[in-house]
C-alpha positions as CSV (number, residue, x, y, z in Angstrom):
1,M,0.0,0.0,0.0
2,E,1.4,3.3,-1.0
3,L,1.0,5.7,2.0
4,G,1.9,8.8,0.0
5,H,-1.1,8.3,-2.3
6,E,-3.5,8.0,0.7
7,L,-2.0,11.1,2.3
8,D,-2.5,13.1,-0.9
9,H,-6.2,12.4,-0.7
10,S,-6.5,12.9,3.0
11,G,-7.8,16.5,2.6
12,E,-10.5,15.1,0.2
13,Y,-11.5,12.5,2.7
14,V,-11.8,15.1,5.5
15,T,-13.8,17.4,3.3
16,N,-16.2,14.6,2.3
17,A,-16.6,13.5,6.0
18,I,-17.3,17.1,7.1
19,A,-19.8,17.6,4.2
20,K,-21.5,14.3,5.1
21,T,-21.7,15.2,8.8
22,F,-23.0,18.8,8.5
23,S,-25.1,18.7,5.3
24,P,-28.2,17.5,7.1
25,L,-27.9,20.2,9.7
26,Q,-27.3,22.8,7.0
27,H,-30.3,21.6,5.1
28,L,-32.5,21.7,8.2
29,T,-31.4,25.1,9.1
30,Q,-32.1,26.4,5.6
31,K,-35.6,24.9,5.7
32,Y,-36.2,26.6,9.0
33,I,-35.1,30.0,7.7
34,D,-37.2,29.5,4.6
35,S,-40.3,28.7,6.7
36,W,-40.0,32.1,8.3
37,K,-39.6,33.8,4.9
38,D,-42.6,32.0,3.3
39,G,-45.0,32.6,6.1
40,S,-45.3,29.0,7.3
41,Q,-44.2,29.9,10.8
42,Q,-46.6,32.9,11.0
43,A,-49.5,30.7,9.9
44,F,-48.7,28.1,12.5
45,F,-48.5,30.6,15.4
46,T,-51.7,32.3,14.2
47,K,-53.5,29.0,14.4
48,F,-51.8,28.1,17.7
49,W,-52.9,31.5,19.2
50,S,-56.4,31.1,17.9
51,S,-56.7,27.6,19.3
52,M,-55.4,28.9,22.7
53,Q,-57.9,31.7,22.8
54,K,-60.8,29.2,22.1
55,G,-59.5,26.8,24.8
56,D,-59.2,23.8,22.6
57,A,-56.6,22.2,24.8
58,F,-58.8,22.4,27.8
59,Y,-61.7,20.7,25.9
60,L,-59.3,18.0,24.8
61,V,-58.1,17.4,28.3
62,K,-61.6,17.4,29.7
63,D,-62.8,14.9,27.0
64,S,-59.8,12.6,27.5
65,T,-60.2,12.6,31.3
66,K,-63.9,11.8,31.0
67,R,-63.1,8.9,28.6
68,L,-60.3,7.7,30.9
69,I,-62.7,7.7,33.9
70,E,-65.4,5.9,31.9
71,N,-62.9,3.3,30.8
72,A,-61.6,2.8,34.3
73,L,-65.2,2.3,35.7
74,G,-66.3,0.1,32.8
75,H,-69.0,2.4,31.6
76,D,-67.7,2.4,28.1
77,K,-68.8,-1.2,27.3
78,K,-71.8,-1.8,25.1
79,P,-74.6,-3.9,26.4
80,S,-73.5,-6.7,23.9
81,D,-70.0,-6.7,25.5
82,K,-71.3,-7.4,29.0
83,K,-71.6,-11.0,30.1
C-alpha cells in the first residue's frame, strides 16, 4: 500500500466527511429559515394562538379525562359486550 497516495487524498477524505456530517444540519437550518420567509411559521403561530384563545386544549383534556374515567369504571362497554 502506498502511503503517499493516501495522504495526498486525506484532505479530500476530511472534506467529504465534514460535508456528510454537516449537510443534514445545514439543510434543516435552511428549511427553518425558509419557513419564516414564506409565512409558514406565522401561519402556525396564528392557528396556535387562535386555538389557545378558544380553549381547545382544555376541551381536549376534559374529554380525554372523561373517557379515561369511563374506561376505568367500565361504563364504556356496550350492552352486547357485557356478560
